[in-house]
N, C-alpha and C positions, 0 to 999 in steps of 0.2 A: 211497440217502439214506432215512432213516427218516421217518415221519410227523411226529415232533416236530421233526426238522431242517427239513423242508419248511415247517412252520408257523412256526418261528423265522425262516427265510429270508423268508417272506412278511411276518412282523411287522416285521422290520427294514426291509424295502423300503417297507412302508406308512408307517412312522414317518418315514423319510427323505423320502418324497414328501409327507407331511403338512407337514413343515417347509418343503419347497419351495413348496407351495401357500400357506402363510402368508407367506413372503417375497414371492411373486408378488402376493398380495393387498395387502401393504404397499406394494409398488411401484405398484400401480394406485391405491391410496388417496392416495398422495403424488405422483402424476404431475404435478399442477399446483402443488405446493409449491415456492416459490423456494428454491434452494440444495440441494434434495434430489437425491441421485444414486442411481441404480438399484442394488439389491443382488442378489447371486446366492448361492445356497446351494451350497457345494462338497461334492460327494458323491464318496466314494471306496469302492472295494470293501473289505469286511471281509476278514480273513484267511481263507485256505482251511483246511479241516479234513480231515486225513488219515483215510481209512477203510480203508486197506490196499490191497495190490497196486498201489501207486503212484497210487491215485485220490485226488484232492483236490477235492471239490465245494466251491463257494463258500458263504459264510455270509451273503450279502446285502450291503447297503451301509450306510454311516453318513455323517452330515453332519459334516464336520470343522470347517467355519467358514462364516461368512456375511461376504462381502466387498462393499464398495462398488465400483461400476464407474465410476470416473472415470479418464480417461486421464492419463498423466503429462504429455503436451503441454498438456492443458487446465489441469492444476494449475499448470504452469510459466507458462502464459499468465495465469492468474488472479493469481499472485504478481507477475508483471511489471506487470500493469495496476494492482494495488493499490499497488505501489511508485511507479509513474509518477503515479498520482493523488495520493499523498501529496507527492511532489516538486512537482507542479504546484500543489497547494494552498499549500505553503510559499512557492513563488515568487510566486504570486498575492498572498499576504499581504504580502510584502516590497514588491512592486511597487505595491500599494495604498498602503502607507506612503510610498513615494517620490512617488507621484502626489499624495497629500495634502500632502506637504512642499512641492512646487512650486506647489500651489494653482492649478492650471490652471483657466481659465475663471472666475476670481474677479476681484474689482476690484483686488486688490493682488498679482497674479501676476508672474512674471519678465518676460513680454513687455510687460506694462503698465509696469513699472519701467524697462525698457530704452527703450520708446517715449517715456516722459516725459523721460528723460535726453537722448536724441538729439534730440527735438523742441525741448528748451530750447536745445541747441547750434544747431539750425537757426534758431531765433528770434534767438539772439544774433548769428549771422552776418549778419543784416540790419541790426543796430544794435550794433556792436562797443563803442561808447563808453558804452552804457547800464549804469550800475552796478547797477540793480535787476535787469536781465536776467542780469548776471554772478552776482549773489547767487542767482538762481533756478537757474542751472546748477550752482553749488557745492552748493546745497541738494539738488537732484535727484541729484547725484553722491554726496553723503553718504548719502542715502536708499538709493540703489542699492548702495553699499558695505555699508551696514548689513544690507540684505536678503540680499546674497550671503553675508555672514558668518553670518546666521541659517540660510541654506540649508546652508552648510558644516557648522555645528554639528549640524543635524538629520540630514544625510546621514551624518555621522561616527557619530552615535548609532545609526542603522540598521545601519551597517557593524559597529559594536561588538556590537550584539545578534546579528547573523547569525554573526559569528565566535564569540561565546560559545555560541550554540546548536550550531554545528559542533563545537566543542571538547567540549561536554557529550555530544553524540551519539557522538563518536568514543570518549570515555571509556567510555560505556555499551557500545558495540560491543566494545571491548577486554575489558571485564569479562565479557561473554557468551562471547567467544572463549576466555577463560581458563577459564570454567566448562566449556565444551565439551571443552577439552583435558584437564581433570581427569576428566571423565566418560569420555573415551577411555582414559585410563590405568586407571581403575577397571574398565572393560569388558575391557580387555586382560588385566588381572591376574585377573579373574574367569574 
């Protein structure tokens, strides 16, 4: 190998190692950064150079790429957790709406309405002939029926909203799947 070849070999090796040191420095600098994943410089040998008589000395190394080091299992776990979080948030939103519809722990919630209705029956059972108490039972029954009708309307609205959101998301997913299919066709033809 000539002196120029040796110097060229040393130069390519130093350049590759300098890039490696920069990547390492970047990894150290970002070690505490949330969401950062370690990077690695991929170094490969450069092609050999024939010098005659079947001798092929190397010509050094070169950096082909810099890749992030995140495991496929970790990526899949992150996708699953993100999906579960989104699903849980949606479920929480709808359950909050249902909870507020029932008005639990308020003065006019379903248990209070039922208690008033059955208590008026209990009071009526002690004095069956009292027309005032009969009117109270009828009034409490009408209030309970009206309250149950209101609950039905609100729960139906929540169900309609959920169905509408599911339909919208399914349409969006089908559109994305169609785009992926078109890209696959384009990739295959290319």
